[in-house]
C-alpha positions in Angstrom: -14.3 4.3 4.2 -12.3 7.0 2.5 -12.3 6.4 -1.2 -8.6 7.3 -1.3 -7.9 4.3 0.9 -9.2 1.9 -1.7 -6.4 0.0 -3.4 -6.3 -0.1 -7.2 -3.6 -2.7 -7.3 -1.8 -4.8 -4.6 1.5 -6.6 -5.2 3.1 -8.8 -2.6 6.7 -9.2 -3.6 8.2 -12.1 -1.7 11.7 -11.5 -3.2 11.9 -7.8 -2.2 10.0 -8.5 1.0 7.6 -5.7 0.5 4.0 -5.0 -0.3 3.3 -2.4 -3.0 -0.1 -0.7 -3.1 -1.4 1.6 -5.8 -4.3 3.6 -4.4 -7.4 4.9 -6.3 -6.1 8.5 -5.9 -2.9 7.6 -7.6 -0.7 7.5 -4.5 1.6 4.5 -4.1 2.8 2.8 -0.9 5.7 0.5 -0.4 5.5 -1.4 2.9 8.4 -3.6 4.0 7.4 -6.9 5.6 9.5 -5.9 8.6 7.3 -2.8 9.2 4.1 -4.8 8.6 5.2 -7.4 11.2 6.3 -4.8 13.7 3.0 -2.9 13.4 0.7 -6.0 13.4 -2.7 -4.7 14.5 -3.8 -7.9 16.4 -4.6 -7.7 20.1 -1.5 -9.8 21.2 1.0 -7.6 19.2 -0.8 -4.4 20.4 -0.3 -5.5 24.0 3.3 -6.4 23.4 4.0 -2.9 21.9 2.2 -1.3 24.9 4.3 -3.4 27.4 7.5 -2.6 25.5 6.7 1.2 25.7 6.0 1.0 29.4 8.8 -1.3 30.5 12.3 -0.4 29.0 13.7 -3.9 29.8 10.8 -5.8 28.1 12.0 -7.5 24.9 9.2 -8.0 22.5 9.3 -11.5 21.0 8.7 -11.3 17.3 8.7 -13.9 14.6 10.4 -13.6 11.3 9.1 -11.0 8.9 8.7 -13.5 6.1 5.4 -14.5 4.5 4.3 -18.0 3.4 5.2 -18.5 -0.3 2.1 -20.3 -1.2 -0.3 -18.1 0.7 1.3 -14.7 1.6 -1.9 -12.6 1.9 -5.6 -12.6 1.4 -8.3 -9.9 1.0 -10.6 -9.6 3.9 -13.9 -8.4 2.5 -13.5 -5.1 0.7 -11.7 -3.4 3.5 -8.5 -5.1 4.6 -5.6 -7.6 4.1 -4.6 -10.5 6.2 -0.9 -11.7 6.1 0.2 -15.2 6.7 3.6 -15.1 8.4 6.0 -18.1 8.1 5.9 -18.7 11.9 2.1 -19.2 11.8 1.1 -15.8 13.0 -2.0 -14.6 11.0 -4.2 -12.9 13.6 -3.7 -9.4 12.3 -6.3 -7.9 10.0 -4.8 -4.8 8.3 -7.5 -2.4 7.2 -6.7 -0.4 4.1 -6.7 2.9 5.9 -4.2 1.5 8.4 -1.9 0.4 5.6 -2.1 3.8 4.0 -1.2 5.4 7.3 1.8 3.1 7.9 3.4 4.6 4.7 3.4 8.1 6.2 
């Protein structure tokens, strides 16, 4: 993994509805919950995004972009975050390099 994609600090701000990450190289990312939910990397969400791109009339069902207050996120090993959405969706594992790219 690219050393620059290693977080130095992660702050999940439920009130502002965003995740703020300070990276080892000094860069900072601010990722709104809405973006994180829209770009969920799980297989189901990926298929829904693909279908929406192929079929203009397809409406992608998406839950609320709100995290559980008592368990918003967890580290997955040393490489990713997992978010726990209020509607029960938690299949997406967000590798740090993916989170870094979402901020571009």
